[in-house]
Structure formats: structure tokens, C-alpha cells
N, C-alpha and C positions, 0 to 999 in steps of 0.2 A: 557654504555646504546647507542645504536643507534639512529640516526640520527627519522628514519622510528618510534621506540619506543617511543621516548621521542615527536614525533605527536600525537600518538597514544593516551599516556597518556596525552596528555590537550586535544584531542577531549574527551577524557572519560570523563574529569571530568567536560569538557562543555557540556554533556549529560546530566552527572547528576545535575549539580546545572542548566543550565539555559535551558536545554531541561524540567526538570522533578522538578525540584524546590522543589526538595529536602531537606524538611525542620529537624531541630535537634532532634525533638519530632517527628518523625513519622517510620514507619518501610521499610526498602527497602528488597523486592524482586529483586533478576536475576537467568534469566532461562537461561542456557547456555544449547549446546548440547554436542558431541565428537569432534565435530569441529572446536569449537568454545569459550575454558573451556580458553585461554590463554585472550581473548577477556573480558569473563565472570569476568574473575580474574582481569582485568584491571577498569570494573568497582564496581566490588566487591571495591578495593580499594579507588577507588573516593568517594562511600559512604559512608565508614568508616569512612573517616574525615568529613565527615557532618552529622552523628547520631552514636549511638552506636548501632542501630537493625539492624543488615543485613543480610542476611540468601544467600549462592548461593547452587543452586539447577541442575545439571548437567542430562541432561533426551541424548537418543540416537535421532537418525536421524527420523524429522518424516514421512519422506517419501513423503509430498507434502503440499504444503501451505493450511491450513484450517483444519489437520486431530487434534481432540482431543488430548491433552499432556495426561500424565500420570494423574492419579485420589490424588495420593498428591500433586502434582504440582499444580491441581486445587484448590485442598481444601487449598494451601498455598497461591496461587493468591488471592483467597478470602480473608485472613486475611492481607495481606499487604497494603498501604497506594500510594505505589510505584512502578511499576514492570517493570523490565529492559527485552522484551523478549528477546534474542540476538544470537537469534537461525538460523539456515538456512532456516529454512522453515516457515514464519508468522503463529501465533498463535491468528492474529489481528479478523480473521475470526471463529472463535471456539467458541462454549458455553460458554467455561470457561472465556472465556477472558470476554466474552460478560456480565455475572452471577456476574465476581468480581466485573467488572465497574458499574454496577446494584447496589453492594454496596458498592458505593462511591471510590472503587480503580482509581488513574490514571494511565496510562498505555502506555506506549513507547514498540511502533513493533519496533524492530534492527535487520528485518530478513536478511539473507545474508552477513553479515559486515565481513567485511577483517580490516587488521590494515591498508592496504592504506586506505582504506575507513573512519576509524574514523579521520582518521588523517589529512585529504583532506579537504581544502575552503568549500567544497558544506554543509560538518556537522557543518563547524563553522562559519554558518551566526550567522547575531542578525535576530532572529527567529521572532520575534514581529515588524522588519519592512513587513515580506509578508503578517504579519496578515489579516490587511486591503483588501488585495486584496482577500485573501480566502474568507475574507467575504464578500464581493462585488459578488463571482463570487455562493458563493453556496446560499448565498438569490435569486439569478436571480432564481437559480434551484426551491429553496420553491416555490416561487410565480409564476414561471411558470408552463405549461400543457404541452407543445411540444419542442423538441430537434432537430434540423436538423445538421446534420455536414457532409461534406466536404472536399473535398482534390481534390487536382490535380494532386494525383497519382490515383481518381479513389474511393476512399472512398465518399457514398451517401449510408445516411440511416439518419433514421427519428424514434424517441423513443416516449413513451408516459411517461408522469414523473405528470399527473393530482393527485393529493394527497400525492406524496412524500417530502420528507423533504431535503434539500441538508445540506451535511455535510461540515461544516470548517476544514479542518487540517493543522494547522498552522505551526507545526512539532514541539510543546511544550505541556506541559500540567500543569495547574494550579490549575481546579476547579475539585471537585468530581467527577468521571467517565468519565473522559475526556482518547480521546486516539490521541496520536498520533504517527508519524512515519521518524525520521528527519534521513536524509537531504529532505526527502519527505514533501513538500509543495504545499497543495491541496486543491483544492475544489470538490465534487463528491455527484454524485448521484444516486438511486437505480432505474432504468425505470420498471414501469408493467413488469411485466416479462412475457407477451402473447401476445404483441403489438410490437416489434422493427421489424423493413423488412426493408432494403436494403444488402448494401456491403460495407464492409471494407478494407481496402486494410491496409495491417499490415506491413508495413514498416522501423522499428525501432525495435524494439525485442519484443524478449520473456522471459522473466528475469526469467527464472527459470535453475536448471542444468539442461543440454544437451540442451537447445538450444540458447540461449543470442540472442546476436546482430546479425540481419538478413544483409545475402549478398544478397539475393533475396529477393523482398516482397510474403507476404502471404498475401489469398484472404479468407472471412469468408464470406461465402450469410447464410442473414439471415433473418428469414422469423418466423412469427408469436412467437418473442420473442427469439425464437434462431437459432444456426447453425446448417443448413440443407446441407450444404457442405464446401471443400475447396478447393483450389487451391493452386499450388506452386511445388517447387522445390519437388521431392522426398523425397530428404535426409532429408526435416522437414517433409512434410507432414503423412511420412508414419507413423518416432513414435508419431508424433503429434495425428494421431489418433487413434495409440495404445495407447498412454496418458489417453486419453478420454474413450475411450472404456474401459477399464480395468475397469474401476469405476462401470460399469454396470448397470447405469444409465441417463435417458434424464437430471437429472435434472443439470450436467455438462457442458450439451450445450446453458445456458441461459445466454442472453446476464445480465448481474446481476449487471453492476457501470459503469459510465459514471462519465471519472473521467479527471478535466485539473489541468495538472504543473506550477507551480509559482514561485520554485527554480531557481534563476536568475544566479547562481552560479554551478547547476546542468549541467551535460552533459552524455548521452546516454555511459555507459560504459556495458550492458546487465545485470546488478545488479539491483534486484526491485525496491528500495528506492529511487538512483541516476533516474533510466530512470524513474517513474512514475511520478516522483519531476521534471524532468525539465521542465527551460520555454520552450515554442516552441513546447510542443507536450502535446497529449493527450492519454490517455488510458480507452479500454475498459475490464471490469472483467466477467470472465465469470464463473458460478457457483455460488457461495453462497452468499448471500446478506441479511439473518436473521437478523445479529446481527447490522448491518449498516440501517436498514429501509427498508428492504426489506423483503420477503415470502420464498423465497429459500434456506432453508435450507440442506447444503449437505457438505462432508466433502472434498471439493475442491475447489480450487481458481485460477485462473488462467488469468492474464493481458497480454494483446494485444497494444503494444506502437506503437504508428502510430506520424509522424512529421506534422507541419506547417498544422495546421487543422483548416478551417473557421467554429463557431460554434453558431448555433443562438439559442435563447430560446422564445419562440413564434415568433415577430419579432426582436428581440432586438439581435443585435450583440455582442457577445460575446470575440471569437477570428476573424481573419483575418489571413488567411494563419501565423500561429502563434502566430502573436503578440496580445498580450491582450488589448484591444479598450474597454473595457468596464467601 
């Protein structure tokens, strides 16, 4: 067995036991796709060491984050106690995931995983250590009404979060209906969909296949809640515009999520869960948020990660140039 595979096996066991808190009397479901079968089998092996009720389902690549899985998978999710969604595209923002969690299932979103990531330090952290930080930030979102985000790179945007509930996402799940995304430790909130206005300079990553880490910044101009223009190198902007336009609805342009990364071991890699969770970064998600506290329902979710942000909720500083100060 190679060192890489041995580390990935340890990571799979950590995800099943520590992040999923799978118990002997529970039903485990692992959903992989045609790219992640090996990873799904590692999780299956780890789950089988904990419970006698396990199932692995393989699906085709869904094509984009937020696209609904086949009905047979949605039905299986509804009946499971713990779901490990290790597909290339995230199912976290799908109605299938939302319905399963409302039924009491715990869901670990493990999108865009590799063997290297599964065995990495970022995955193998003690997630309970970071939980208090995530709770403080999510509570600030819940208690707040306005968000102002700036960076020295040029981001300057204001969001309305009045009446919205902050989401604490510490990377593990232990209670009915909880959602986690290790190694992503974060807190986020769904802004009012018609009110975000300003400029976002994305100098970290667009963590979807075909984009990843950015060598040059991309600028999103946002007004009345959604993107109204893009700026940046044509090699990025042209396919990015084509991606948004391919869905044929203005809902994909809505600024749907404001998130703060809190994992001290995670670094920007171009992969969704390391980038969103990396301490010192923030991300804005565009598209779907109806399953995480918003009202925008669309089969699309794209995150834009940027570095060294300063964040205020009302007049309370939360981040200062990427450093958590709350």
C-alpha cells in the first residue's frame, strides 16, 4: 500500500468517525460518482467498521454544483442516518439534501475530493476546536442587519442580512439535520437577495472545474443583489460568462451566500472545501441559497474566494485583513 493510500484510509476513518459521528445502530449512505469511486470505497470500508448497515451508490457527474441527484439517490438519502456525499459536484444546495436533513439525516458534503485531500492535514484536524469560532461568527450574522466587506485589492460591498440566520458550519455533524463540509470550517449567512451592492475583487479562486486558482483577479460588479458585469482576463471572463448564461435564468447571478473561512490548516488549492474553509479568506456564493436560509431556488451554486478581507457586521469588526478579531 502506498503512503498516499494509507493516509487517505486514515482520513476516511477520521471523516466517518470524527466528522460524521457514525454509530453502530445507524444507517450510512455513501454517494460517489464516476470520478470518485475509489474514495467512496474508502469511506464504505471505514463505515463498515462502525455499522452493519451501509450502502454505496454511484452516479454520473452532475455537471454543476447544486444540480439535483437522481430520484433513487434522493430516496436513499431520505432513509439514511448519515450521508457522505463524495461527488465531484456538491449536492449541499440541492432539495434532495435539504429534504433528507429535514427528515433528520446528517449530511457531510465532500465535494471535489482527491486522495491527497482525504489524507491531508486540513482534513485531519480536530473540528471541535474550531467550532467555537464558527459559532461566534454565525451568531454575529444572526444578530446583525448589515454587512460591509472590504479588501486592499479593491473589494467594497454592502449586504443586507436583516432577519437572516447565520449558519455555523464547524466541519462535523452530530445532531439530526446537521450539514458539514470537512475540511471547510466556516460561518455563513444568506443575504437578502435584492439588496447587495458593490464590487468584489476575486483574487483567490473560483473552485469549480475549469477555473480553480486565479493568476489574475476577476471583478464582479454587483447591484440590486446580483452580478451586473464582469471584469478580468478574457481567458477567465469569457468561459465564466458562458457558464452563467448556460443556465438561462437571472437567478444564477444572485449573491446568495457570504462566508468566512476558519480552518487554520487549510490553504488555497483551487478545490472548493479547502478554499472556502481556509482561515484568512472569505467567499461569496452566487445562485442557490434556498436550503441554507435564503429564498433563491436554482440548480446552480458558484463560490468566489478572495483573500485578506475586512468584515464588519453592523459596527462590529469580525475580520481585519484576514485576521479573525471577534
